[in-house]
C-alpha positions in Angstrom: -17.8 25.5 137.3 -19.0 28.9 138.2 -21.6 30.1 140.7 -25.2 31.4 139.6 -23.7 34.7 141.5 -21.0 35.0 139.0 -23.1 35.1 136.1 -22.6 37.7 132.9 -24.6 38.4 129.8 -22.6 36.6 127.0 -21.4 33.7 129.4 -21.7 30.4 127.9 -23.5 27.7 130.4 -23.1 24.1 129.6 -26.6 22.4 131.1 -27.6 19.1 130.3 -25.1 18.6 127.6 -26.2 21.7 125.8 -24.6 25.3 125.4 -26.6 28.2 126.5 -25.4 31.7 126.3 -26.9 34.3 128.9 -29.0 36.8 127.4 -30.1 38.5 130.4 -30.1 37.8 134.2 -31.6 39.3 137.4 -30.4 38.6 141.2 -33.9 38.5 143.1 -34.1 38.9 147.1 -37.8 38.5 148.0 -38.8 39.6 151.2 -39.3 35.9 152.6 -37.3 32.6 151.2 -34.3 32.5 149.7 -32.7 34.7 147.0 -32.5 33.4 143.7 -31.3 34.4 140.0 -33.7 34.7 137.2 -32.2 34.6 133.6 -33.1 34.5 130.1 -30.9 31.9 128.2 -30.4 31.0 124.3 -29.7 27.7 123.0 -26.3 28.4 121.0 -26.7 26.1 118.5 -30.8 26.3 117.7 -31.2 29.9 118.7 -34.3 29.0 120.9 -34.8 31.7 124.1 -35.8 30.0 127.3 -36.2 31.4 131.0 -34.8 29.7 133.6 -34.7 30.1 137.1 -31.5 29.3 139.9 -31.3 29.4 143.2 -28.6 31.8 144.4 -25.1 30.5 144.8 -25.8 27.0 143.1 -22.9 25.7 140.7 -23.7 25.8 137.2 -21.1 24.4 134.5 -19.3 26.9 132.2 -18.4 25.9 128.6 -14.9 27.2 127.3 -15.5 29.2 124.5 -12.7 30.5 122.4 -13.6 34.0 121.0 -11.3 34.6 118.3 -10.8 37.9 116.1 -11.2 36.7 112.5 -11.9 39.2 109.2 -14.7 38.0 107.2 -13.3 37.4 103.3 -16.2 36.3 101.0 -18.8 34.3 100.4 -17.7 31.1 98.4 -21.7 30.7 97.3 -22.0 27.8 100.1 -20.2 29.4 102.9 -18.7 32.2 104.3 -14.9 32.6 104.7 -13.2 33.8 107.7 -9.5 34.3 108.2 -8.0 34.1 111.7 -6.2 37.4 112.4 -3.2 35.8 114.2 -2.7 32.6 112.2 -3.8 33.5 108.7 -6.0 30.2 108.8 -9.1 30.4 106.6 -12.1 28.6 107.8 -15.5 28.2 106.2 -18.7 28.6 108.0 -21.8 27.5 107.2 -24.9 30.1 106.4 -27.1 28.8 109.6 -24.1 29.3 112.2 -23.7 32.9 110.7 -27.4 33.6 110.9 -28.4 37.3 110.8 -24.9 38.4 111.3 -24.9 38.1 107.7 -27.0 40.8 106.8 -24.5 43.7 107.9 -21.2 41.8 107.2 -19.2 43.5 104.7 -15.9 41.9 103.0 -12.9 42.6 105.1 -14.7 43.5 108.1 -13.4 42.2 111.4 -15.6 40.1 113.7 -15.3 38.0 116.4 -15.9 34.2 115.8 -17.1 31.9 119.3 -15.6 28.4 118.9 -15.9 25.3 121.3 -13.8 22.1 120.9 -13.4 23.2 117.5 -17.0 23.7 116.6 -18.2 27.3 115.5 -21.0 28.3 117.9 -21.6 31.8 116.3 -20.2 35.1 114.8 -20.7 38.3 116.8 -20.5 41.5 114.8 -19.2 44.8 116.2 -22.4 46.8 117.9 -22.8 48.8 114.8 -21.3 49.2 111.3 -21.2 51.9 108.4 -23.0 51.0 105.3 -23.8 52.7 102.2 -27.5 53.3 101.0 -27.3 51.7 97.3 -31.4 52.1 96.9 -34.3 54.0 98.3 -36.9 55.9 96.9 -36.0 59.7 96.2 -36.1 62.0 99.3 -38.4 65.2 99.5 -36.1 68.1 99.8 -36.7 70.1 103.1 -38.5 67.1 104.6 -36.1 67.0 107.7 -39.1 65.9 110.1 -38.3 62.5 112.1 -41.8 61.4 111.7 -41.5 59.4 108.4 -39.0 56.8 107.5 -38.9 54.7 104.3 -37.2 51.5 103.6 -33.7 51.6 102.0 -31.3 48.8 100.7 -27.6 49.0 102.0 -24.6 47.6 100.5 -24.9 44.3 102.2 -28.3 44.0 100.6 -30.1 44.2 104.0 -33.2 46.3 104.2 -33.3 49.3 106.7 -35.6 51.7 107.5 -34.0 55.4 107.3 -35.6 59.0 107.6 -37.3 60.0 104.5 -34.4 62.8 103.2 -31.7 60.2 102.9 -30.7 59.7 99.4 -28.4 56.6 97.7 -24.8 57.1 98.4 -25.0 58.4 101.8 -23.2 56.3 104.3 -25.3 55.5 107.7 -24.5 53.8 110.9 -26.5 50.7 111.5 -27.0 48.8 114.7 -26.0 45.1 114.2 -28.3 43.9 116.9 -31.5 45.3 115.9 -31.1 46.5 112.4 -31.8 50.3 113.5 -30.7 53.5 111.6 -28.2 55.4 114.0 -27.2 58.4 111.9 -25.4 59.5 109.2 -21.6 59.2 108.6 -19.8 62.5 107.3 -16.7 61.4 105.6 
C-alpha cells in the first residue's frame, strides 16, 4: 500500500484487479476544497491510457513489479528471446508484450523486463539507442539546413525522419520513446 502523495512516474498500481502504470501525475491544491492528485495511468496489459483523479492522502494498492536486467538475444520467428543477465535463464516473450520496443531492439542489446507474479508486463528500452541507416534517398551535398527531413530505414527495420544530408551507413542516435532523430554518432 502507498499513499497518493507517494506516486511516481512508472509506479505500478493494482486498481480493481488490474495493473496500471503511472504515466504522469500532478498534485493540485485548489483555493477552496481538499487537495487532490490528477493522474494519467496506462493499463499495463492493454496499453489503454485513462485519466483518474484521487483525493490527496488516499491509500492505493501498489503491485510488486520485478524489474530485471536482460539481454535481447534473437527473434525465433514467433517470440523474442531474452536472457536474464544474472541467472543466464532464457525466456521467450510474445510480440504483443514487446510492442513498439521491437522497432528499436538490436540483438545483444540490454533492456529492462518488468515482471509481476511470473508474468512479463512490458519491455523497457534505454532512453536512446544508436542505429545505422541502412537505406535512405541520396542526400543533397551542401544541404545542411534543418528545415527538411526525409525518411530513413535503420538497422532494426524501423523508419525514422532524418535531416536531408544523411547518407546510408551513418550511425545515428534515436529516442526510443518517440522515434525521433537525436543526432549523428561519430565513432
